[in-house]
C-alpha positions in Angstrom: -41.9 1.3 -17.2 -39.2 -1.1 -18.3 -38.8 -4.2 -16.1 -35.5 -5.8 -15.0 -35.9 -9.4 -13.9 -33.2 -10.4 -11.4 -33.0 -14.0 -10.3 -31.0 -14.6 -7.1 -32.0 -11.0 -6.2 -31.1 -11.3 -2.5 -27.7 -12.6 -3.1 -24.5 -10.6 -3.4 -24.7 -9.8 -7.1 -28.5 -9.9 -7.4 -29.0 -7.4 -4.6 -26.3 -5.0 -5.9 -27.9 -5.2 -9.4 -31.4 -4.5 -7.9 -30.2 -1.3 -6.2 -28.3 -0.2 -9.3 -31.0 -0.8 -11.9 -33.9 0.5 -9.8 -31.9 3.7 -9.4 -31.6 3.7 -13.2 -35.4 3.8 -13.5 -36.3 0.1 -13.9 -39.1 -1.7 -12.2 -37.1 -4.5 -10.6 -38.7 -7.9 -10.2 -36.6 -10.1 -7.9 -36.8 -13.8 -7.7 -35.2 -15.6 -4.7 -36.3 -18.3 -2.3 -33.4 -18.0 0.2 -31.9 -21.3 -1.0 -28.5 -20.2 0.5 -29.8 -21.0 4.0 -30.6 -24.5 2.8 -27.2 -24.9 1.2 -25.0 -23.4 3.8 -27.1 -23.0 7.0 -28.9 -20.2 8.8 -25.9 -17.9 8.9 -25.9 -17.7 5.1 -29.6 -16.7 4.9 -30.3 -13.7 2.7 -33.7 -12.9 4.3 -32.3 -9.7 5.8 -31.3 -8.5 2.3 -34.8 -9.2 1.0 -36.2 -6.9 3.8 -33.7 -4.2 2.9 -34.6 -4.3 -0.8 -38.4 -4.1 0.0 -37.8 -1.3 2.4 -35.4 0.8 0.3 -36.6 0.3 -3.2 -40.0 1.7 -4.2 -40.0 -0.1 -7.5 -39.0 -3.5 -6.3 -41.3 -6.5 -6.3 -40.2 -9.8 -4.7 -41.2 -13.2 -5.9 -40.5 -16.2 -3.6 -40.0 -18.6 -6.4 -37.6 -21.4 -7.4 -35.9 -21.3 -10.9 -36.3 -25.1 -11.0 -40.0 -24.6 -11.4 -40.5 -24.2 -15.1 -44.2 -23.3 -14.8 -43.5 -20.5 -12.3 -40.8 -19.1 -14.5 -43.0 -19.2 -17.6 -45.9 -17.4 -15.8 -43.6 -14.7 -14.3 -42.0 -13.8 -17.6 -45.3 -14.0 -19.4 -46.8 -11.5 -16.9 -43.9 -9.1 -17.6 -44.3 -9.6 -21.4 -42.9 -6.9 -23.6 -42.1 -4.7 -20.6 -39.3 -7.0 -19.8 -36.1 -5.5 -21.3 -33.4 -6.9 -19.0 -32.8 -10.2 -17.3 -29.9 -10.8 -14.9 -29.7 -14.5 -14.1 -27.7 -14.7 -10.9 -29.6 -17.5 -9.1 -27.3 -20.4 -8.5 -25.9 -23.1 -6.2 -22.5 -21.3 -5.9 -20.2 -23.6 -4.0 -17.5 -25.7 -5.6 -17.4 -28.0 -2.5 -21.2 -28.2 -1.8 -21.9 -29.4 -5.3 -20.1 -32.7 -4.6 -22.5 -33.3 -1.7 -25.7 -33.1 -3.8 -24.8 -33.1 -7.5 -28.4 -33.6 -8.6 -29.6 -30.5 -6.7 -26.6 -28.5 -8.0 -27.3 -29.4 -11.7 -31.0 -28.8 -11.3 -30.5 -25.3 -10.0 -27.6 -24.2 -12.1 -28.3 -25.9 -15.5 -32.0 -26.7 -15.6 -32.9 -23.5 -13.8 -31.0 -21.5 -16.4 -32.8 -23.2 -19.3 -36.1 -22.6 -17.6 -35.5 -18.9 -17.4 -33.9 -18.7 -20.9 -36.9 -20.5 -22.6 -39.4 -18.4 -20.8 -37.7 -15.2 -22.0 -37.4 -16.6 -25.5 -41.1 -17.3 -25.6 -42.3 -14.0 -24.1 -39.6 -11.3 -24.2 -37.1 -12.4 -26.9 -35.7 -8.9 -27.3 -34.6 -8.6 -23.7 -30.9 -8.4 -22.9 -30.0 -11.6 -21.0 -27.0 -11.5 -18.6 -25.7 -14.7 -17.1 -23.3 -14.9 -14.1 -21.1 -17.8 -15.1 -17.8 -18.7 -13.4 -14.1 -19.3 -14.1 -14.8 -22.9 -12.9 -16.0 -23.7 -16.4 -12.3 -24.1 -17.3 -11.8 -26.8 -14.7 -8.3 -27.2 -13.4 -6.7 -26.5 -16.8 -5.1 -23.3 -15.4 -3.0 -25.5 -13.1 -1.0 -26.7 -16.1 0.6 -23.3 -16.4 4.3 -22.9 -15.5 4.0 -21.0 -12.2 6.9 -19.4 -10.4 6.8 -19.8 -6.6 7.3 -16.6 -4.6 7.4 -16.0 -0.8 3.6 -15.6 -0.5 2.2 -16.4 -3.9 2.4 -18.3 -7.1 2.5 -16.3 -10.3 3.4 -16.5 -14.0 6.6 -15.0 -15.3 6.1 -11.5 -16.7 7.3 -12.9 -20.1 4.5 -15.5 -20.2 1.8 -14.7 -22.9 -0.9 -14.9 -20.2 0.8 -12.9 -17.5 -2.0 -10.3 -17.8 -4.6 -13.0 -17.4 -6.2 -16.1 -18.8 -8.2 -15.5 -22.0 -11.6 -16.9 -23.0 -9.8 -19.1 -25.5 -8.6 -21.5 -22.8 -10.2 -25.0 -23.3 -13.0 -26.1 -21.0 -12.4 -29.8 -22.0 -10.2 -32.6 -20.6 -10.0 -31.2 -17.0 -11.5 -31.8 -13.6 -14.2 -29.2 -12.8 -16.2 -30.3 -9.8 -20.0 -30.9 -10.3 -20.4 -27.1 -9.8 -18.0 -26.3 -12.7 -19.9 -28.8 -15.0 -23.4 -27.5 -14.1 -22.3 -23.9 -14.7 -20.5 -24.9 -17.9 -23.7 -26.5 -19.2 -25.7 -23.3 -18.4 -22.9 -21.2 -19.9 -23.0 -23.1 -23.2 -26.8 -22.9 -23.3 -26.9 -19.2 -22.8 -24.4 -18.9 -25.7 -26.6 -21.2 -27.8 -29.7 -19.1 -27.2 -27.7 -16.2 -28.5 -26.3 -17.9 -31.6 -29.2 -20.3 -32.5 -32.2 -18.2 -31.5 -30.6 -14.7 -32.0 -31.2 -13.6 -28.4 -29.0 -10.9 -26.9 -27.0 -12.8 -24.3 -23.9 -12.0 -22.3 -21.9 -14.6 -20.3 -19.7 -13.3 -17.5 -17.2 -15.8 -16.3 -16.4 -14.4 -12.9 -13.4 -14.9 -10.7 -14.1 -14.3 -7.0 -17.1 -12.1 -6.7 -17.2 -10.2 -3.4 -18.4 -7.2 -1.4 -20.1 -6.1 1.8 -23.4 -7.7 0.9 -21.8 -11.2 0.8 -23.3 -13.7 3.3 -19.9 -15.4 3.5 -19.9 -19.1 4.6 -17.2 -21.7 5.0 -18.0 -23.3 1.6 -18.5 -20.0 -0.3 -17.5 -16.4 -0.1 -13.7 -16.3 0.2 -12.9 -12.7 1.3 -16.1 -12.1 3.2 -15.8 -15.3 5.2 -12.1 -14.7 5.8 -12.8 -11.2 7.2 -15.6 -12.6 9.3 -13.4 -15.2 10.9 -10.7 -12.6 11.5 -13.1 -10.3 13.3 -15.0 -13.0 15.3 -12.0 -15.2 16.2 -13.5 -18.2 14.4 -10.8 -20.6 13.2 -10.1 -20.7 9.5 -8.6 -23.6 7.4 -6.4 -22.9 4.4 -6.6 -25.8 1.9 -3.5 -26.7 0.0 -1.0 -24.9 -2.2 0.8 -23.6 0.9 -1.7 -20.8 1.0 0.0 -19.3 -2.1 -3.0 -19.9 -4.4 -4.0 -16.7 -6.2 -7.5 -15.3 -7.1 -8.5 -12.2 -8.8 -11.4 -10.5 -7.0 -14.1 -8.1 -8.1 -16.3 -6.0 -6.0 -20.1 -6.5 -6.7 -20.4 -2.8 -7.6 -17.8 -3.1 -10.3 -19.4 -6.2 -11.7 -22.8 -4.7 -11.8 -21.3 -1.6 -13.5 -20.1 -4.1 -16.2 -23.7 -5.4 -16.5 -24.9 -1.8 -16.9 -22.6 -1.3 -19.8 -23.7 -4.5 -21.5 -27.4 -3.7 -20.9 -27.0 -0.4 -22.8 -25.3 -2.0 -25.8 -26.1 -5.8 -25.6 -24.4 -8.3 -27.9 -25.3 -11.8 -28.8 -23.5 -14.8 -27.3 -20.8 -12.6 -25.9 -18.4 -14.4 -23.5 -16.3 -12.4 -21.0 -13.8 -13.4 -18.3 -14.6 -10.8 -15.7 -12.9 -10.1 -12.3 -10.1 -8.0 -10.8 -7.6 -9.1 -13.4 -4.0 -8.2 -13.0 -5.1 -5.1 -11.1 -7.0 -6.7 -8.2 -5.8 -10.1 -7.0 -4.3 -11.7 -4.0 -3.0 -15.0 -2.6 -4.5 -16.6 0.5 -1.5 -15.6 2.5 -1.7 -12.0 1.2 -5.5 -11.9 2.0 -4.9 -13.0 5.6 -2.3 -10.3 6.1 -4.6 -7.7 4.7 -7.6 -8.8 6.8 -5.5 -8.5 9.9 -4.2 -5.1 8.9 -7.7 -3.7 8.1 -9.4 -5.2 11.2 -6.7 -4.9 13.8 -7.4 -8.5 14.7 -5.4 -11.7 14.4 -6.8 -14.6 12.5 -6.6 -18.0 14.0 -5.9 -20.4 11.1 -4.6 -23.8 10.3 -3.3 -25.5 7.2 -4.5 -28.6 5.4 -2.2 -30.2 2.7 -5.3 -31.5 0.9 -6.1 -29.3 -2.1 -9.8 -28.9 -3.0 -10.5 -31.2 -5.9 -10.5 -29.3 -9.2 -9.4 -26.1 -7.5 -7.3 -23.4 -9.2 -3.7 -22.9 -8.1 -3.8 -19.5 -9.8 -6.5 -17.5 -11.5 -6.2 -14.1 -13.0 -8.6 -13.4 -15.8 -7.8 -11.4 -18.9 -10.3 -8.5 -19.0 -9.2 -7.2 -22.4 -12.2 -8.6 -24.4 -14.7 -6.9 -22.2 -12.7 -3.7 -22.2 -12.4 -3.7 -25.9 -16.2 -3.9 -26.3 -16.9 -1.5 -23.4 -13.9 0.8 -23.0 -15.8 3.2 -20.7 -15.9 0.6 -17.9 -13.2 0.7 -15.2 -12.6 -1.0 -11.8 -13.1 1.2 -8.8 -12.1 -1.1 -5.9 -8.7 -2.6 -5.2 -8.1 -5.5 -2.7 -7.7 -3.3 0.3 -10.7 -1.2 -0.7 -12.8 -4.3 -1.0 -11.7 -5.6 2.5 -12.2 -2.2 4.1 -15.8 -2.1 2.6 -16.5 -5.6 3.9 -15.1 -4.8 7.3 -16.9 -1.4 7.8 -20.2 -2.8 6.7 -20.2 -5.9 8.8 -17.7 -5.8 11.8 -20.1 -4.5 14.4 -22.9 -7.0 13.4 -20.4 -9.9 13.4 -19.0 -8.9 16.8 -22.5 -8.7 18.3 -23.5 -12.1 16.9 -20.3 -13.7 18.2 -20.9 -12.3 21.7 -24.5 -13.3 21.9 
């Protein structure tokens, strides 16, 4: 049976991919060592998701390994050999802010870990489709140079602007402030492209906006919508950082992103780069997200405002999805912002409330 290797398999995207591709008939080999709990504390642990995967999926095997260990990655991929037909590399240190606390760890996980997996696949399963979860942070703060118009609850571009429908992949990644996270992911992003161009591997780079969904173990430093809803439900105070709360993000539900992965896996290309997210259809500002969380949950969020913007943060991000849609016109978004928040709330509200009361 064909094997799909998923790194970061107990995280938001990895777990959604594990459920999807196991249902499609793959043997799924998941790699995850619950590093999120080390990065963000016990509340961000994904051990519960590991238990769910092992319980629910008959054809799932878990490997408690670290992508930074080159020998372990080499042996794992060699064991799969020619049966390995798909790799989804989602393991990462995912926080813009945390990366500044430990840049060496961030770079080792995001950049070196990616090369370890790539090289193992090149040596032992070069025909496998390789999907990499990159990030819009590879562009640094270049988007902040755009001529935004200020509205009551958001910044936006004028409808006449050439990028009103979203920022394209042609935006420069140079001469900007990224955060160490943005740099480590950019290094990995470029290497995945290079293994496609130089070595002829079939690689797809997905530069995501905000990735979200009910399986997100949201924490203060990562997981915007999930953590915002969690604070709204539990009464935990939330801090909005900068831009008057009018900063805009596009958001994509994990199920919609994994659907894009499925389309790529069926017809993989080499060194393909895609901005992927909610685009012009699915986006919100911080203020708009707060309003929606309160409407969906029936609770009032306790929040405060800090004038300090996060270093290298985007004032506005909506990605242009046209390149991916041109290559895979059958793909479509299923979840809007309200649908995403309803899904997060219904899946987690009871659990969050019980934890808060304990």
